[in-house]
N, CA, C and O of each residue as an XYZ file, in Angstrom:
592
protein
N     -27.404     24.358     20.787
C     -27.591     24.740     19.411
C     -28.815     23.992     18.866
O     -28.941     22.784     19.061
N     -29.684     24.686     18.208
C     -30.889     24.102     17.662
C     -30.714     23.841     16.169
O     -30.407     24.755     15.404
N     -30.908     22.611     15.768
C     -30.794     22.221     14.365
C     -32.172     22.009     13.782
O     -33.106     21.635     14.492
N     -32.299     22.249     12.484
C     -33.529     21.946     11.745
C     -33.137     21.191     10.491
O     -32.273     21.629      9.732
N     -33.788     20.033     10.277
C     -33.489     19.201      9.126
C     -34.766     19.065      8.304
O     -35.708     18.397      8.731
N     -34.807     19.686      7.138
C     -35.959     19.588      6.270
C     -37.240     20.065      6.939
O     -38.318     19.552      6.639
N     -37.140     21.035      7.838
C     -38.283     21.577      8.533
C     -38.598     20.889      9.837
O     -39.524     21.305     10.532
N     -37.858     19.842     10.204
C     -38.075     19.139     11.453
C     -37.072     19.640     12.479
O     -35.863     19.580     12.254
N     -37.574     20.135     13.607
C     -36.693     20.707     14.627
C     -36.027     19.589     15.435
O     -36.679     18.642     15.875
N     -34.713     19.728     15.617
C     -33.926     18.725     16.367
C     -33.129     19.430     17.462
O     -31.917     19.597     17.324
N     -33.780     19.843     18.539
C     -33.052     20.576     19.583
C     -32.066     19.678     20.297
O     -32.330     18.496     20.518
N     -30.943     20.240     20.650
C     -29.915     19.596     21.465
C     -29.179     18.448     20.783
O     -28.371     17.783     21.432
N     -29.426     18.190     19.502
C     -28.599     17.223     18.801
C     -27.331     17.940     18.333
O     -27.355     19.135     18.037
N     -26.252     17.212     18.273
C     -24.946     17.794     17.910
C     -24.476     17.204     16.600
O     -24.569     15.995     16.390
N     -23.980     18.033     15.732
C     -23.428     17.545     14.472
C     -22.012     17.065     14.731
O     -21.148     17.855     15.111
N     -21.766     15.771     14.529
C     -20.452     15.196     14.683
C     -19.712     15.375     13.374
O     -19.840     14.565     12.457
N     -18.928     16.458     13.296
C     -18.239     16.797     12.041
C     -16.876     16.162     11.932
O     -15.956     16.769     11.383
N     -16.722     14.965     12.436
C     -15.500     14.229     12.189
C     -15.556     13.772     10.758
O     -15.702     12.584     10.472
N     -15.436     14.743      9.844
C     -15.628     14.470      8.433
C     -14.748     13.315      7.955
O     -13.564     13.212      8.274
N     -15.364     12.499      7.213
C     -14.627     11.493      6.462
C     -15.212     11.521      5.072
O     -16.430     11.599      4.906
N     -14.375     11.461      4.095
C     -14.868     11.508      2.746
C     -15.459     10.152      2.403
O     -14.798      9.120      2.519
N     -16.697     10.171      1.985
C     -17.390      8.944      1.619
C     -17.196      8.638      0.148
O     -16.151      8.919     -0.438
N     -18.204      8.070     -0.413
C     -18.129      7.661     -1.813
C     -18.073      8.881     -2.721
O     -18.523      9.970     -2.365
N     -17.516      8.669     -3.883
C     -17.583      9.699     -4.896
C     -18.757      9.359     -5.794
O     -19.229      8.223     -5.820
N     -19.206     10.325     -6.504
C     -20.337     10.086     -7.400
C     -20.290     11.069     -8.525
O     -19.371     11.883     -8.612
N     -21.255     11.005     -9.373
C     -21.334     11.940    -10.497
C     -22.685     12.621    -10.448
O     -23.724     11.964    -10.386
N     -22.664     13.933    -10.477
C     -23.902     14.699    -10.535
C     -24.162     14.989    -11.991
O     -23.324     15.589    -12.664
N     -25.316     14.571    -12.493
C     -25.666     14.706    -13.901
C     -26.858     15.648    -14.066
O     -27.751     15.711    -13.221
N     -26.841     16.359    -15.154
C     -27.972     17.207    -15.528
C     -28.296     16.898    -16.976
O     -27.423     16.952    -17.842
N     -29.551     16.576    -17.236
C     -29.993     16.199    -18.570
C     -30.766     17.367    -19.171
O     -31.713     17.863    -18.562
N     -30.367     17.811    -20.369
C     -31.000     18.938    -21.054
C     -31.234     18.537    -22.506
O     -30.420     17.847    -23.119
N     -32.365     18.988    -23.035
C     -32.648     18.776    -24.457
C     -32.431     20.102    -25.180
O     -33.031     21.111    -24.811
N     -31.593     20.111    -26.188
C     -31.287     21.342    -26.935
C     -32.461     21.715    -27.839
O     -33.425     20.963    -27.976
N     -32.356     22.872    -28.440
C     -33.395     23.332    -29.364
C     -33.570     22.391    -30.550
O     -34.663     22.282    -31.105
N     -32.512     21.727    -30.928
C     -32.575     20.800    -32.049
C     -32.960     19.397    -31.611
O     -32.769     18.441    -32.363
N     -33.494     19.262    -30.418
C     -33.940     17.982    -29.859
C     -32.767     17.007    -29.647
O     -32.941     15.790    -29.696
N     -31.588     17.561    -29.413
C     -30.417     16.725    -29.150
C     -30.222     16.653    -27.631
O     -30.122     17.692    -26.979
N     -30.167     15.455    -27.063
C     -29.972     15.356    -25.611
C     -28.514     15.707    -25.233
O     -27.558     15.253    -25.862
N     -28.396     16.518    -24.199
C     -27.081     16.900    -23.695
C     -27.027     16.499    -22.228
O     -27.939     16.811    -21.462
N     -25.971     15.817    -21.841
C     -25.792     15.395    -20.453
C     -24.554     16.073    -19.905
O     -23.453     15.867    -20.414
N     -24.726     16.878    -18.870
C     -23.616     17.536    -18.181
C     -23.288     16.716    -16.971
O     -24.184     16.412    -16.184
N     -22.033     16.338    -16.781
C     -21.623     15.531    -15.644
C     -20.452     16.188    -14.919
O     -19.580     16.808    -15.528
N     -20.463     16.029    -13.595
C     -19.371     16.551    -12.771
C     -19.170     15.576    -11.610
O     -20.129     15.144    -10.970
N     -17.914     15.242    -11.355
C     -17.599     14.348    -10.250
C     -17.797     15.079     -8.939
O     -17.449     16.252     -8.807
N     -18.360     14.373     -7.970
C     -18.669     14.970     -6.674
C     -18.249     14.035     -5.568
O     -18.479     12.829     -5.659
N     -17.640     14.560     -4.527
C     -17.234     13.775     -3.361
C     -18.124     14.172     -2.189
O     -18.349     15.359     -1.956
N     -18.615     13.217     -1.474
C     -19.542     13.463     -0.377
C     -18.857     13.351      0.965
O     -18.118     12.396      1.204
N     -19.089     14.318      1.854
C     -18.574     14.266      3.207
C     -19.671     13.696      4.105
O     -20.803     14.180      4.082
N     -19.350     12.689      4.880
C     -20.335     12.062      5.745
C     -20.173     12.567      7.185
O     -19.067     12.866      7.635
N     -21.296     12.652      7.885
C     -21.298     13.012      9.306
C     -22.600     12.519      9.931
O     -23.525     12.108      9.230
N     -22.657     12.567     11.259
C     -23.836     12.128     12.014
C     -24.357     13.251     12.876
O     -23.594     14.097     13.343
N     -25.664     13.259     13.086
C     -26.263     14.080     14.135
C     -26.459     13.150     15.311
O     -27.083     12.098     15.169
N     -25.940     13.515     16.469
C     -25.975     12.621     17.633
C     -26.508     13.302     18.866
O     -26.418     14.518     19.030
N     -27.055     12.496     19.708
C     -27.481     12.901     21.042
C     -27.001     11.860     22.012
O     -26.873     10.690     21.649
N     -26.733     12.253     23.234
C     -26.193     11.325     24.215
C     -27.275     10.718     25.099
O     -28.464     10.756     24.783
N     -26.821     10.156     26.217
C     -27.742      9.545     27.146
C     -28.562     10.581     27.902
O     -29.720     10.348     28.250
N     -27.942     11.727     28.147
C     -28.608     12.777     28.896
C     -28.935     14.027     28.069
O     -29.531     14.975     28.581
N     -28.547     14.024     26.809
C     -28.809     15.192     25.941
C     -29.435     14.723     24.638
O     -29.340     13.552     24.273
N     -30.072     15.650     23.949
C     -30.607     15.360     22.629
C     -31.757     14.388     22.639
O     -31.869     13.562     21.733
N     -32.616     14.459     23.634
C     -33.794     13.596     23.656
C     -34.742     14.011     22.550
O     -34.923     15.202     22.296
N     -35.346     13.040     21.892
C     -36.222     13.304     20.749
C     -37.516     12.524     20.988
O     -37.507     11.394     21.477
N     -38.631     13.168     20.625
C     -39.944     12.505     20.718
C     -40.133     11.521     19.569
O     -39.545     11.652     18.496
N     -40.978     10.533     19.842
C     -41.279      9.533     18.813
C     -41.856     10.177     17.554
O     -41.530      9.758     16.443
N     -42.708     11.189     17.713
C     -43.310     11.849     16.558
C     -42.230     12.504     15.668
O     -42.374     12.546     14.446
N     -41.165     13.005     16.281
C     -40.064     13.576     15.502
C     -39.314     12.489     14.748
O     -38.935     12.688     13.593
N     -39.097     11.349     15.381
C     -38.430     10.232     14.703
C     -39.253      9.725     13.520
O     -38.700      9.346     12.487
N     -40.565      9.721     13.679
C     -41.432      9.301     12.562
C     -41.307     10.292     11.406
O     -41.252      9.884     10.246
N     -41.264     11.580     11.709
C     -41.103     12.607     10.647
C     -39.773     12.424      9.913
O     -39.714     12.524      8.688
N     -38.716     12.158     10.667
C     -37.407     11.924     10.033
C     -37.405     10.672      9.197
O     -36.838     10.650      8.104
N     -38.040      9.618      9.701
C     -38.158      8.361      8.930
C     -38.865      8.604      7.603
O     -38.468      8.065      6.570
N     -39.918      9.421      7.641
C     -40.650      9.723      6.420
C     -39.798     10.517      5.430
O     -39.881     10.300      4.221
N     -38.976     11.441      5.945
C     -38.048     12.166      5.044
C     -37.062     11.211      4.397
O     -36.795     11.305      3.199
N     -36.521     10.290      5.187
C     -35.553      9.329      4.641
C     -36.200      8.426      3.612
O     -35.579      8.100      2.601
N     -37.439      8.012      3.850
C     -38.145      7.148      2.898
C     -38.460      7.911      1.607
O     -38.358      7.359      0.511
N     -38.841      9.171      1.747
C     -39.184      9.981      0.565
C     -37.972     10.125     -0.336
O     -38.104     10.196     -1.558
N     -36.798     10.167      0.262
C     -35.555     10.302     -0.529
C     -35.347      9.086     -1.416
O     -34.748      9.201     -2.485
N     -35.826      7.932     -0.998
C     -35.639      6.722     -1.782
C     -36.452      6.753     -3.067
O     -36.109      6.062     -4.027
N     -37.512      7.533     -3.105
C     -38.358      7.614     -4.299
C     -37.738      8.602     -5.273
O     -37.764      9.809     -5.033
N     -37.191      8.111     -6.349
C     -36.506      8.990     -7.324
C     -37.469      9.951     -8.001
O     -37.041     10.966     -8.551
N     -38.752      9.652     -7.971
C     -39.720     10.521     -8.652
C     -40.353     11.549     -7.696
O     -41.255     12.287     -8.092
N     -39.888     11.595     -6.461
C     -40.482     12.481     -5.480
C     -40.131     13.942     -5.801
O     -38.971     14.288     -6.022
N     -41.150     14.769     -5.819
C     -40.939     16.186     -6.023
C     -42.143     16.907     -5.396
O     -43.206     17.003     -6.009
N     -41.963     17.401     -4.195
C     -43.077     18.050     -3.526
C     -42.572     19.069     -2.525
O     -41.372     19.150     -2.262
N     -43.464     19.827     -1.981
C     -43.086     20.860     -1.012
C     -43.480     20.389      0.397
O     -44.541     19.794      0.585
N     -42.639     20.655      1.350
C     -42.961     20.425      2.752
C     -43.142     21.792      3.377
O     -42.318     22.683      3.170
N     -44.208     21.971      4.137
C     -44.426     23.279      4.769
C     -44.265     23.147      6.274
O     -44.839     22.251      6.893
N     -43.495     24.027      6.850
C     -43.248     24.027      8.290
C     -42.988     25.452      8.740
O     -42.083     26.115      8.234
N     -43.775     25.916      9.683
C     -43.602     27.279     10.234
C     -43.584     28.342      9.130
O     -42.741     29.238      9.158
N     -44.485     28.257      8.176
C     -44.641     29.240      7.109
C     -43.449     29.339      6.161
O     -43.348     30.298      5.396
N     -42.564     28.380      6.203
C     -41.448     28.377      5.268
C     -41.546     27.114      4.426
O     -41.967     26.069      4.922
N     -41.171     27.198      3.186
C     -41.238     26.045      2.300
C     -39.855     25.450      2.102
O     -38.874     26.161      1.883
N     -39.804     24.140      2.186
C     -38.565     23.409      1.975
C     -38.792     22.487      0.792
O     -39.741     21.704      0.778
N     -37.936     22.581     -0.180
C     -38.090     21.739     -1.369
C     -37.307     20.449     -1.238
O     -36.158     20.440     -0.796
N     -37.941     19.374     -1.625
C     -37.255     18.093     -1.777
C     -37.059     17.937     -3.284
O     -38.024     17.757     -4.026
N     -35.831     18.006     -3.720
C     -35.633     17.941     -5.183
C     -35.467     16.501     -5.630
O     -35.588     15.580     -4.823
N     -35.194     16.304     -6.889
C     -35.119     14.954     -7.449
C     -34.029     14.129     -6.815
O     -34.086     12.901     -6.875
N     -33.018     14.766     -6.197
C     -31.939     14.023     -5.556
C     -32.185     13.749     -4.077
O     -31.341     13.143     -3.415
N     -33.321     14.183     -3.552
C     -33.638     13.943     -2.143
C     -32.763     14.743     -1.203
O     -32.392     14.240     -0.143
N     -32.431     15.937     -1.545
C     -31.585     16.788     -0.705
C     -32.435     17.629      0.227
O     -33.494     18.122     -0.164
N     -31.979     17.793      1.449
C     -32.678     18.584      2.430
C     -31.728     19.661      2.958
O     -30.514     19.592      2.768
N     -32.310     20.648      3.619
C     -31.515     21.727      4.214
C     -31.362     21.451      5.706
O     -32.352     21.339      6.429
N     -30.119     21.343      6.158
C     -29.831     21.247      7.594
C     -29.378     22.636      8.017
O     -28.361     23.138      7.539
N     -30.138     23.254      8.916
C     -29.827     24.623      9.254
C     -29.677     24.853     10.756
O     -30.347     24.225     11.575
N     -28.791     25.756     11.079
C     -28.654     26.290     12.432
C     -29.020     27.747     12.336
O     -29.490     28.206     11.295
N     -28.810     28.481     13.409
C     -29.120     29.909     13.372
C     -28.220     30.656     12.421
O     -28.607     31.703     11.903
N     -27.024     30.145     12.174
C     -26.053     30.903     11.382
C     -25.649     30.228     10.082
O     -24.964     30.859      9.276
N     -26.030     28.993      9.834
C     -25.498     28.256      8.687
C     -26.527     27.316      8.110
O     -27.378     26.784      8.823
N     -26.439     27.116      6.792
C     -27.272     26.117      6.124
C     -26.418     25.215      5.276
O     -25.517     25.684      4.581
N     -26.690     23.900      5.320
C     -25.934     22.916      4.567
C     -26.945     21.987      3.886
O     -27.936     21.589      4.499
N     -26.699     21.652      2.643
C     -27.550     20.690      1.933
C     -27.059     19.286      2.229
O     -25.871     18.992      2.096
N     -27.996     18.405      2.640
C     -27.614     17.051      3.066
C     -28.586     16.032      2.456
O     -29.672     16.358      1.975
N     -28.124     14.778      2.510
C     -28.940     13.617      2.142
C     -28.763     12.583      3.253
O     -27.746     12.573      3.946
N     -29.753     11.725      3.411
C     -29.630     10.589      4.329
C     -28.739      9.541      3.677
O     -28.781      9.360      2.461
N     -27.923      8.841      4.486
C     -27.088      7.765      3.991
C     -27.881      6.458      4.069
O     -27.611      5.613      4.922
N     -28.853      6.298      3.179
C     -29.759      5.162      3.227
C     -29.082      3.816      2.992
O     -29.655      2.781      3.332
N     -27.913      3.800      2.436
C     -27.209      2.548      2.206
C     -26.581      2.018      3.504
O     -26.154      0.864      3.553
N     -26.523      2.844      4.546
C     -26.008      2.420      5.850
C     -27.160      2.287      6.827
O     -27.424      3.190      7.620
N     -27.847      1.149      6.763
C     -29.019      0.939      7.624
C     -28.598      0.463      9.007
O     -27.619     -0.276      9.105
N     -29.278      0.841     10.074
C     -30.384      1.790     10.084
C     -29.882      3.218      9.991
O     -28.881      3.571     10.614
N     -30.568      4.034      9.219
C     -30.122      5.405      8.991
C     -30.447      6.279     10.187
O     -29.806      7.311     10.391
N     -31.444      5.878     10.991
C     -31.822      6.593     12.226
C     -31.811      5.559     13.355
O     -32.498      4.539     13.294
N     -31.010      5.853     14.392
C     -30.939      4.975     15.547
C     -31.370      5.740     16.786
O     -31.030      6.915     16.920
N     -32.107      5.117     17.694
C     -32.520      5.748     18.931
C     -32.921      4.657     19.918
O     -33.319      3.557     19.532
N     -32.805      4.990     21.204
C     -33.159      4.066     22.288
C     -34.275      4.704     23.115
O     -34.134      5.843     23.559
N     -35.389      3.984     23.331
C     -36.465      4.573     24.161
C     -36.002      4.710     25.618
O     -35.289      3.853     26.140
N     -36.422      5.798     26.257
C     -36.082      5.982     27.661
C     -36.744      4.916     28.521
O     -36.149      4.408     29.472
N     -37.987      4.584     28.174
C     -38.762      3.561     28.888
C     -39.283      2.580     27.850
O     -39.863      2.989     26.844
N     -39.080      1.287     28.086
C     -39.588      0.294     27.137
C     -41.109      0.262     27.197
O     -41.705      0.021     28.247
N     -41.725      0.512     26.034
C     -43.170      0.458     25.913
C     -43.536     -0.419     24.722
O     -42.786     -0.525     23.751
N     -44.692     -1.037     24.817
C     -45.117     -1.906     23.740
C     -45.518     -1.110     22.498
O     -45.121     -1.434     21.378
N     -46.317     -0.057     22.722
C     -46.741      0.811     21.625
C     -46.385      2.237     22.008
O     -46.990      2.783     22.931
N     -45.429      2.860     21.336
C     -45.014      4.211     21.698
C     -46.095      5.231     21.321
O     -46.783      5.083     20.311
N     -46.226      6.254     22.144
C     -47.109      7.381     21.843
C     -46.281      8.467     21.169
O     -45.052      8.396     21.202
N     -46.913      9.476     20.555
C     -46.121     10.538     19.941
C     -45.181     11.258     20.899
O     -44.179     11.831     20.472
N     -45.497     11.233     22.196
C     -44.656     11.924     23.183
C     -43.613     11.028     23.854
O     -42.897     11.495     24.740
N     -43.509      9.782     23.467
C     -42.493      8.895     24.022
C     -41.104      9.430     23.678
O     -40.806      9.735     22.524
N     -40.267      9.535     24.706
C     -38.920     10.104     24.497
C     -37.884      9.042     24.184
O     -37.948      7.918     24.683
N     -36.926      9.421     23.345
C     -35.831      8.551     22.941
C     -34.526      9.300     23.194
O     -34.467     10.523     23.074
N     -33.476      8.546     23.547
C     -32.137      9.139     23.678
C     -31.157      8.323     22.849
O     -31.565      7.414     22.125
N     -29.870      8.638     22.946
C     -28.819      7.996     22.162
C     -29.174      8.020     20.660
O     -29.011      7.027     19.951
N     -29.651      9.153     20.215
C     -30.094      9.312     18.836
C     -28.871      9.460     17.923
O     -27.895     10.124     18.274
N     -28.944      8.836     16.759
C     -27.903      8.954     15.756
C     -28.570      8.991     14.381
O     -29.285      8.058     14.015
N     -28.343     10.056     13.624
C     -28.912     10.217     12.293
C     -27.759     10.324     11.305
O     -26.928     11.225     11.416
N     -27.703      9.421     10.348
C     -26.598      9.348      9.395
C     -26.894     10.212      8.179
O     -27.887     10.002      7.482
N     -26.020     11.192      7.929
C     -26.216     12.136      6.821
C     -24.936     12.269      6.016
O     -23.875     11.798      6.424
N     -25.054     12.916      4.869
C     -23.889     13.282      4.084
C     -24.144     14.630      3.464
O     -25.271     14.941      3.077
N     -23.096     15.441      3.368
C     -23.199     16.761      2.778
C     -23.085     16.633      1.278
O     -22.261     15.874      0.769
N     -23.926     17.388      0.563
C     -23.880     17.358     -0.875
C     -23.663     18.752     -1.437
O     -23.596     18.924     -2.654
């Protein structure tokens, strides 16, 4: 199964859907009325956490892919980030909450990185090198996400 996270292709990684309910939170929307009165809409939200994983012999990922994922996770930390990512002629929006689309051939889920659980991306190089090249392969990949 081929996964795509925010436009980054992750072949052979498996979604570990041993769902566990994580923290609860509040999703807020701020609106200014015609009379210049601020209105705040709030709704309680519970987040389901899961990991994308690869094993010792499956789900190998290139260093360049890990760097792209790291950049997505870092961009989520910036609360003022609002830009478009372009990949294969499709646009993926990173909204103010840092949500990305995790997609398979049949399904799409909105996710966020679990940045409070560091390291959010774990991987082991197949061969120890001092300076990795973009084509250096990594296995035992684990990417910590939560569904929103």
